[in-house]
C-alpha positions in Angstrom: 40.5 63.1 -35.4 40.0 59.3 -35.2 38.9 59.7 -31.5 36.2 62.2 -32.6 34.8 59.9 -35.3 34.6 56.9 -32.8 32.8 59.1 -30.3 30.1 60.2 -32.8 29.6 56.6 -34.0 28.9 55.5 -30.3 26.6 58.4 -29.7 24.7 57.6 -32.9 24.2 54.0 -31.8 22.9 55.0 -28.3 20.4 57.4 -29.7 19.3 54.8 -32.3 18.6 52.2 -29.6 16.8 54.7 -27.4 14.6 55.7 -30.4 13.8 52.1 -31.2 12.8 51.4 -27.6 10.6 54.5 -27.5 8.9 53.3 -30.7 8.3 49.8 -29.4 6.8 51.3 -26.3 4.5 53.4 -28.4 3.4 50.5 -30.5 2.8 48.4 -27.4 5.5 45.8 -28.4 7.2 45.7 -25.0 6.0 42.6 -22.9 5.6 43.2 -19.2 6.9 40.5 -16.8 4.1 37.9 -16.2 2.4 38.2 -12.9 1.7 35.1 -10.7 -1.9 34.1 -10.4 -3.6 35.5 -7.2 -3.6 33.0 -4.3 -7.2 32.0 -3.6 -7.7 30.8 -0.1 -10.0 27.7 0.1 -13.4 28.0 1.6 -12.7 25.0 3.8 -9.8 22.5 4.3 -11.7 19.4 3.4 -15.3 18.5 2.7 -16.3 14.9 2.2 -15.1 14.2 -1.4 -13.2 17.5 -1.7 -9.7 18.0 -0.4 -7.3 21.0 -0.4 -3.8 20.1 -1.7 -1.4 19.5 1.2 -4.2 18.7 3.7 -4.6 15.3 5.4 -8.0 13.7 4.7 -8.1 12.3 8.3 -7.4 15.5 10.2 -7.8 18.6 8.0 -4.3 19.6 9.0 -1.3 20.3 6.8 0.7 17.2 5.8 3.8 16.5 3.8 3.0 12.8 3.7 3.5 11.3 0.3 1.5 8.1 0.9 -2.2 7.6 1.7 -3.6 6.7 5.0 -3.7 3.1 6.3 -6.7 1.4 8.1 -6.0 -1.2 10.8 -8.4 -3.5 12.7 -7.7 -3.4 16.4 -9.0 -5.8 19.0 -10.7 -4.1 21.9 -11.3 -6.7 24.6 -9.7 -6.4 28.1 -7.1 -9.0 27.0 -6.0 -6.6 24.1 -5.5 -3.5 26.3 -3.5 -1.4 26.6 -3.0 -1.1 22.8 0.2 -0.4 20.9 0.5 2.4 18.5 -3.1 3.7 19.1 -1.8 7.2 20.1 -0.6 7.7 16.6 -4.0 7.2 15.0 -5.6 10.2 13.4 -9.1 8.8 13.2 -10.8 5.9 15.1 -14.2 4.2 14.8 -15.5 1.9 17.6 -18.0 -0.6 16.1 -19.8 -3.6 17.7 -19.0 -6.9 16.0 -20.5 -9.6 18.1 -22.2 -10.2 21.5 -21.7 -6.5 22.3 -17.9 -6.9 21.9 -16.5 -3.9 19.9 -13.4 -3.5 17.8 -11.5 -0.4 16.8 -10.8 0.6 13.1 -7.9 3.0 13.4 -6.6 5.2 10.6 -3.0 6.3 10.4 -1.4 9.1 8.2 0.6 11.6 10.2 2.6 8.9 11.9 3.2 5.2 11.1 4.1 3.3 14.3 6.6 0.4 14.5 4.1 -1.7 16.4 0.3 -1.4 16.1 -2.3 -3.8 17.5 -3.3 -6.3 18.7 -4.8 -6.8 15.3 -7.9 -9.0 14.9 -10.5 -10.0 12.3 -13.0 -7.9 10.5 -16.8 -8.1 10.0 -19.6 -7.0 7.6 -19.9 -3.5 9.1 -16.2 -2.8 8.6 -16.6 -3.7 4.9 -19.2 -0.9 4.6 -16.9 1.4 6.3 -14.0 0.3 4.0 -16.2 1.0 0.9 -16.4 4.6 2.0 -12.7 5.3 2.7 -11.0 2.8 0.3 -7.5 3.1 1.9 -5.2 0.2 2.4 -6.7 -2.0 5.1 -4.9 -4.3 7.5 -6.7 -7.0 9.5 -6.3 -10.6 10.6 -8.8 -12.6 8.6 -12.6 -12.0 8.9 -16.0 -13.7 9.0 -16.7 -16.0 6.2 -20.1 -17.2 7.3 -22.8 -17.4 4.6 -25.2 -16.0 3.8 -24.2 -12.4 3.9 -21.3 -12.4 6.4 -18.4 -13.4 4.1 -16.1 -10.3 4.2 -14.2 -11.4 1.0 -17.4 -11.7 -1.0 -18.7 -8.4 0.4 -15.6 -6.6 -0.6 -16.2 -7.7 -4.2 -19.9 -6.9 -4.0 -19.2 -3.4 -2.7 -16.6 -2.8 -5.4 -13.7 -2.2 -3.1 -10.5 -1.7 -5.1 -8.2 -0.8 -2.2 -5.5 -3.2 -1.2 -5.6 -5.3 1.9 -3.0 -6.8 4.3 -4.6 -10.0 5.6 -2.7 -11.7 8.4 -4.2 -15.1 7.6 -2.6 -14.9 4.2 0.9 -14.9 5.6 1.6 -11.2 5.0 5.1 -10.4 6.2 3.8 -7.2 7.7 2.5 -9.1 10.8 4.3 -10.6 13.7 3.4 -12.3 17.1 4.4 -10.8 20.4 5.6 -13.2 23.2 4.2 -11.0 26.0 0.6 -12.0 25.3 -1.3 -15.2 24.4 -2.8 -15.8 21.0 -5.1 -14.6 19.5 -4.4 -11.4 21.4 -0.8 -11.0 20.3 -0.9 -10.2 16.5 0.7 -6.9 15.5 1.7 -5.0 12.4 4.7 -2.9 11.6 3.2 0.0 9.7 6.4 1.8 9.1 7.1 -0.6 6.3 4.2 0.6 4.3 4.7 4.4 4.2 5.3 4.4 0.5 2.2 2.6 -0.7 1.1 3.9 -4.1 -2.6 3.2 -4.0 -4.6 6.3 -4.6 -8.4 6.0 -3.9 -10.6 6.6 -6.9 -12.5 9.0 -4.8 -11.0 10.9 -1.9 -13.1 10.6 1.3 -12.7 13.0 4.2 -14.7 14.7 6.8 -15.8 18.4 6.8 -13.0 20.4 8.3 -13.4 24.2 8.5 -10.3 26.3 8.7 -12.4 28.9 10.5 -14.0 26.5 13.0 -15.7 28.0 16.0 -17.0 25.7 18.7 -20.8 26.3 19.4 -23.4 24.6 21.5 -24.0 23.6 25.2 -21.1 23.1 27.6 -20.0 19.4 27.7 -16.8 18.6 29.5 -17.6 15.0 30.5 -19.1 12.4 28.2 -20.1 8.8 29.2 -21.5 5.9 27.2 -21.4 2.1 27.5 -21.2 -0.9 25.3 -20.9 -3.5 28.1 -19.7 -3.8 31.7 -16.1 -4.3 30.6 -16.2 -1.5 28.1 -17.6 1.7 29.6 -16.3 4.7 27.7 -15.8 8.2 29.0 -14.1 11.4 27.9 -12.9 14.4 29.9 -12.2 17.7 28.4 -8.8 19.2 29.0 -9.0 23.0 29.0 -5.3 23.5 28.4 -5.0 21.2 25.4 -8.5 21.8 24.2 -8.9 18.1 23.6 -11.1 15.3 25.0 -9.0 12.6 26.9 -10.3 9.1 26.6 -11.0 6.6 29.4 -12.1 3.0 29.5 -13.8 1.7 32.7 -12.6 4.9 34.5 -8.9 4.3 33.6 -7.0 6.4 31.0 -6.8 4.8 27.6 -3.0 4.5 27.2 -0.7 3.6 24.4 1.6 0.9 26.0 4.4 1.9 23.7 4.9 5.4 25.0 2.6 5.7 28.0 0.6 8.4 26.3 -3.1 8.9 27.0 -5.1 9.1 23.7 -7.1 12.3 23.2 -9.2 13.8 20.4 -10.3 17.1 19.0 -13.7 15.8 17.9 -16.0 13.2 19.2 -18.9 11.9 17.1 -21.6 9.6 18.6 -23.4 8.1 15.6 -26.4 6.1 16.6 -27.6 3.3 14.3 -29.8 0.2 14.2 -28.1 -2.9 15.5 -29.5 -6.5 15.2 -28.3 -10.0 15.9 -27.7 -12.4 12.9 -29.8 -15.4 13.8 -27.8 -18.6 14.4 -24.5 -16.7 14.9 -22.8 -14.5 17.5 -22.5 -11.7 14.9 -24.1 -8.3 15.2 -25.0 -6.4 12.1 -25.5 -2.6 11.9 -27.4 -0.5 9.4 -24.6 1.9 8.3 -26.6 2.8 5.2 -29.6 4.8 6.1 -29.9 7.6 8.7 -30.0 8.3 12.4 -29.3 10.6 15.3 -25.8 12.0 16.0 -24.2 13.9 18.8 -21.0 16.1 18.4 -18.4 17.3 20.8 -15.5 19.7 20.3 -13.7 22.2 22.5 -15.9 21.4 25.5 -19.2 22.1 23.6 -21.9 19.7 22.4 -24.3 19.8 19.4 -27.0 17.4 18.2 -27.8 16.5 14.7 -28.1 13.6 12.3 -26.2 11.4 9.9 -27.2 10.0 6.6 -25.6 7.5 4.0 -28.0 7.3 1.1 -26.6 4.1 -0.5 -23.4 2.0 -0.7 -22.0 4.4 -3.3 -22.5 7.4 -1.1 -20.5 8.9 1.8 -21.8 9.3 5.4 -22.7 13.0 5.8 -23.2 14.6 9.2 -25.7 17.4 9.7 -26.5 19.9 12.5 -29.8 20.7 14.2 -30.9 22.7 11.2 -30.2 20.0 8.7 -27.0 21.8 7.4 -23.7 20.0 7.0 -21.8 20.4 10.2 -18.1 21.4 10.2 -15.5 19.8 12.5 -12.4 21.2 14.2 -9.2 20.3 12.3 -7.5 17.5 14.3 -8.1 13.9 15.5 -11.5 12.4 15.6 -13.1 9.5 17.4 -16.4 8.1 16.0 -18.5 6.0 18.4 -21.0 3.8 16.5 -23.6 3.1 19.0 -27.0 1.4 19.3 -29.9 3.8 18.5 -31.3 3.6 22.0 -27.9 4.3 23.7 -28.0 7.1 26.3 -25.1 9.4 26.3 -24.5 11.1 29.7 -23.2 14.6 29.4 -22.1 17.0 32.1 -20.1 20.1 32.6 -17.8 21.3 35.3 
């Protein structure tokens, strides 16, 4: 008898719970599991002052780097070659500084080499470049000639907030190598600065398109010249789909690993150059506009560049005046005189 009573009690409870559940369903009180927001694919990977999360501002490629890029001012005379750590650079600018001598401003993010250099001093035009990118900048002193060439005053005038590593101010980041003579033997150990906490107020990048398709005329060989001891050329490698760089007909090599440097994009940016009277300095109009030539995957296109003012970014345009997209990867930007002829050929 007791077993029968217990059975009826359990049966009553089960039916009551089922009835309540049905009633809640009818009243709309049950709460469905929350659904995740739909994944929205970005239209592009990076576009000047817009950057997709997890993408490097220098290459448009995925990165898990927790720090921001570092800029380093490299010497580029014959006495400074071959360079150390240059194959790790994700972005490089070549810019004339004096008497047609150029220096390289190299940007590192995907890899921070133990030894980078030789490091040399910076100039007015690099201050204008720095005011665009605003990453930590390493250099070994700079011009302090007045009026208008003092890099420390220019940094303040341009409102640059990014930190600097200045070798003349006894930064422990720098060291001298015994295998070369001064001033061609100053180097920096970048691996010590991977965790820098500076975040630029405005992110600067290039326009990297995730769906990039190379268009334009065939161009597998590129030649341009700054001076007799600095004749630059590129040859397109069909297998790697990159342009390999040469100086004076010889491969541009990273002495630390024997690797020839190569790039996915080449930008030739033409600008007005002029001598600063009474000095050896060259100044360049990097605010303004001019012609540009672009190379990627063995193709060439022409266009223009424009930087409206010191608070603006340099924007690159195609033949139709539309912003031109680049292939995700490494880029070399050649800042040349506006009358420089670029020789282009194809195999």
